[in-house]
Steps between C-alpha positions, in 0.01 A plus 500: 500500500760441769665845484202698643474256790872525573534877498163560667572264787857631530380860530228401749738288706763771520236753602366272774850415622636853526179689583310268737308784667334599173398140441312394192424854388853571388521160329187563291671646192712189461205269556265691269758506224470121463138475379523822299806371314339161437179657372700731276680197357173322424364811330818526294482136391133537405582808296791329324285198417235734364241337726390814679600860488546634851707803407306716745573257784866486402514880509405485868681183602846592372537831691343341808749213487789742449390714794462199731833356389686828556330556837589147613856542378544833682356357822744209473786736429405707806488184710846391394631856552354496852665164569836623369479822702424310820776247425765769440387711792532204730 
């Protein structure tokens, strides 16, 4: 439960810190990954408890979460690379 909040807010914060001109738009993948990951977890628990079968929802949520996670990670990586480049360049 805590992990999606941590990585989502980290990715969003890094994006906002290093790309302030793009604003919230570039932070969206990190922020959207939080609810998608939490919903996917609830669907997984319901499936494991045999309460409901949301296999179709899981088939959409898992790739969506992966895409948002990877996009947020790459944006963060680009932000840190930009910071390092500017730091080395002086």
